[in-house]
C-alpha positions in Angstrom: 74.5 157.4 103.5 74.2 156.4 99.9 71.0 154.9 98.4 73.1 152.3 96.6 73.4 148.9 98.3 75.8 146.0 97.7 74.6 143.8 94.7 76.1 140.8 96.5 74.8 140.9 100.1 72.1 143.5 99.5 72.3 145.0 103.0 75.4 147.2 103.2 76.3 150.4 101.4 78.2 149.8 98.1 81.6 151.5 98.0 83.2 149.7 95.1 82.0 149.8 91.5 83.3 146.7 89.6 83.0 146.4 85.8 84.0 143.1 84.3 84.1 141.9 80.7 83.9 138.1 80.3 83.4 136.5 76.9 82.7 139.9 75.4 79.8 140.4 77.9 80.1 143.4 80.3 78.7 143.2 83.8 78.7 145.9 86.5 78.6 145.2 90.2 78.4 147.5 93.2 79.9 146.0 96.3 80.4 146.8 99.9 83.9 146.7 101.5 83.4 143.1 102.8 82.2 141.7 99.5 84.9 143.5 97.6 87.5 142.1 99.9 86.2 138.6 99.4 86.7 139.1 95.6 90.3 140.4 96.3 89.5 144.1 95.6 90.5 147.0 97.7 88.0 149.8 98.4 90.4 152.4 99.5 90.8 155.0 96.8 94.3 156.0 95.7 95.3 159.4 94.5 94.5 159.6 90.8 97.8 161.3 89.7 100.2 159.3 91.8 103.4 159.1 89.7 105.0 155.7 89.0 108.3 157.0 90.4 106.5 157.7 93.7 105.1 154.1 93.6 108.5 152.7 93.1 110.1 154.9 95.8 107.6 153.7 98.4 108.0 150.1 97.6 111.0 149.7 99.9 109.2 151.5 102.7 106.6 148.7 103.3 107.4 147.1 106.6 106.1 143.8 105.3 109.1 143.4 103.0 112.8 143.3 103.6 114.5 146.2 105.3 116.9 146.7 102.4 115.4 145.5 99.1 117.9 147.5 97.1 120.5 144.8 97.8 118.2 142.1 96.3 119.3 140.8 92.9 117.6 138.5 90.4 119.5 135.2 90.3 118.6 134.7 86.6 119.4 138.1 84.9 121.3 139.9 87.6 118.9 142.9 87.8 119.1 144.6 91.1 116.0 146.0 92.9 117.7 149.4 92.8 117.9 149.1 89.0 114.2 148.2 88.8 113.3 151.2 90.9 115.3 153.5 88.7 114.0 152.2 85.4 110.6 150.8 86.3 111.3 147.7 84.2 112.0 144.2 85.2 114.8 142.3 83.4 113.2 138.8 82.9 110.2 136.6 84.0 112.3 135.4 87.0 112.3 139.0 88.3 108.6 138.6 89.1 109.3 135.7 91.4 112.4 137.3 92.9 110.7 140.6 93.7 107.2 139.3 94.4 107.0 140.6 97.9 108.0 144.1 96.7 105.7 144.1 93.7 102.5 143.1 95.4 101.8 146.5 96.8 102.7 148.3 93.6 100.5 146.0 91.5 97.6 146.3 93.8 97.8 150.1 93.7 98.3 150.4 90.0 95.9 147.7 88.8 93.5 147.3 91.8 94.6 143.7 92.3 97.5 141.2 92.0 95.8 138.6 89.8 95.9 138.9 86.1 92.5 138.8 84.4 92.4 139.6 80.8 94.1 138.8 77.5 96.9 136.3 77.3 100.2 137.2 75.7 100.8 135.4 72.4 104.4 135.2 71.3 105.4 136.9 68.0 106.5 133.5 66.5 103.2 132.1 65.2 102.6 128.4 64.9 102.5 126.8 61.5 98.6 126.8 61.4 98.5 130.4 62.5 100.9 131.3 59.8 98.9 129.4 57.1 95.7 131.2 58.2 97.4 134.5 57.9 98.8 133.7 54.5 95.4 132.5 53.3 93.8 135.8 54.5 96.5 137.8 52.7 96.0 135.9 49.5 92.3 136.6 49.6 93.1 140.3 50.1 95.5 140.2 47.2 92.9 138.6 44.9 90.4 141.4 45.9 93.0 144.1 45.3 93.7 142.7 41.8 90.0 142.4 41.0 89.4 146.0 42.0 92.6 147.0 40.0 94.3 148.4 43.2 97.7 147.3 42.0 99.6 149.4 44.5 97.9 147.6 47.4 98.3 144.3 45.5 102.0 144.8 45.3 102.2 145.5 49.0 100.3 142.4 49.8 102.4 140.3 47.4 105.6 141.5 49.2 104.1 140.7 52.6 103.1 137.2 51.4 106.6 136.6 50.1 108.1 137.7 53.4 106.0 135.3 55.3 106.2 132.3 53.0 108.9 129.7 53.9 111.9 129.8 51.6 
């Protein structure tokens, strides 16, 4: 038996090592199986080099999901589950809802859980205030480049500013 006990309950052997980063602060927790399960984590180790194609191939074999998921089709984009298994890519956001029962096991095995914790996707089309902040920063860089007589860099910055400025 290991000398490391669960940080949560303090009485059972720790079998899960959890590292979290919240607000740029890293914390490490060692948890027993029960405490890890309460946090939604699995303690059963998966093979380290389990190829994605094998994950996808096993998805339809889970008895908890439909017997023939290959016939399932996304009502929004028309992607079939068979297409997803072949490419490893979903067609649209609606695919996540359509194939949720089939994706749960895959996501748990690949990421260790099924809830997203981390950075939020920001669309490539910035709001007006974000665009203005970016333009201000580029203008400051342009001024520094001119002051330091780095005219090649200044020309690049000038062109980038022109491409971002509204016509």
